[in-house]
C-alpha positions in Angstrom: -3.4 6.5 27.7 -6.2 3.6 28.4 -8.6 3.4 25.6 -10.6 0.6 27.2 -10.6 -1.2 30.4 -11.2 -5.1 30.6 -11.7 -6.8 33.8 -9.4 -9.6 34.4 -8.9 -12.2 37.1 -5.4 -12.4 38.6 -3.5 -15.6 39.8 -4.8 -15.1 43.1 -8.6 -14.5 42.3 -9.2 -11.2 42.5 -10.5 -8.7 39.7 -7.9 -6.3 38.1 -8.4 -3.5 35.3 -6.2 -4.4 32.6 -5.7 -1.5 29.8 -6.9 -2.8 26.3 -6.0 -0.7 23.4 -8.1 -1.2 20.1 -4.8 -0.3 18.0 -1.4 1.8 18.4 0.2 4.1 16.2 3.8 4.3 15.7 6.4 6.0 13.4 8.2 3.5 11.4 10.1 4.2 8.2 10.0 2.0 5.0 11.7 2.2 1.8 9.4 2.0 -1.1 9.9 2.4 -4.9 7.8 5.0 -6.6 6.0 4.3 -9.8 5.3 7.8 -11.4 2.6 7.5 -14.1 2.9 10.1 -16.8 0.1 9.1 -18.6 -2.8 6.3 -19.1 -2.4 2.8 -18.1 -2.3 1.4 -21.8 -0.2 -1.1 -23.8 2.8 1.4 -24.0 2.7 1.7 -20.2 2.6 -1.9 -19.5 5.4 -2.5 -21.8 7.4 0.0 -20.2 6.7 -1.4 -17.0 7.9 -5.0 -18.2 10.8 -3.5 -19.8 12.0 -2.2 -16.5 11.3 -5.3 -14.4 13.3 -7.5 -16.9 16.3 -5.2 -16.1 16.5 -6.4 -12.5 13.6 -8.9 -12.1 14.6 -10.1 -8.5 15.1 -6.8 -7.2 11.7 -5.5 -8.1 9.8 -8.8 -7.6 7.0 -8.1 -4.3 8.9 -4.8 -3.4 6.9 -2.2 -2.0 5.7 0.4 -4.4 3.7 3.7 -3.9 1.9 4.8 -7.3 2.3 8.7 -7.6 -0.3 9.7 -9.8 0.5 13.4 -9.8 1.4 13.7 -13.9 -1.3 11.0 -15.1 -3.9 13.3 -16.0 -5.8 11.1 -18.3 -6.1 8.6 -15.3 -9.1 7.7 -13.3 -9.5 6.3 -9.8 -12.3 3.8 -9.9 -12.3 0.9 -12.8 -9.0 2.0 -14.5 -7.5 2.0 -10.6 -8.6 -1.5 -10.0 -7.6 -3.1 -13.5 -4.0 -1.1 -13.0 -3.6 -2.7 -9.4 -4.7 -6.2 -11.1 -2.0 -5.8 -14.0 0.6 -4.5 -11.5 0.1 -7.4 -9.2 0.2 -9.8 -12.2 3.6 -8.4 -12.8 4.3 -9.1 -9.2 4.4 -5.2 -7.9 3.2 -5.0 -4.8 1.1 -1.4 -4.4 1.4 -0.2 -0.7 0.4 3.4 -1.4 -0.8 6.2 -3.7 0.0 9.7 -3.4 -1.2 12.4 -5.5 -4.5 10.9 -6.6 -8.0 11.9 -6.2 -11.5 10.1 -6.6 -13.4 12.2 -9.5 
C-alpha cells in the first residue's frame, strides 16, 4: 500500500512516481530478560540487582531487559521511574520495554 508518492526523475529524464513509506511494521521476535520488581526501587532492590549481576557479569551486560511492574505496587511511574532507569543504566542494564505499568 502506498502511503505517499514522490516524483523522481528516471535515467531517461521522465518523471516517475516512486512510493515513499514513512514507516514499516514488521513482526520480529527478540529474546529479552524480564526484571520483575516486587517492591520499591530502594537500597535492598539495588543490592539484589548487583548481587544477581555479579553471578554472571558478562551475560547481563547491555542485554535487553523488560521491566515488569505487576508486583511493584509501591512503585510510581514518573520521578521514581526516571531514577530507576538511570540507576539500571549505571549498572549496564538496558531497558527496552515496560509491562504491567500504569501512569498514575
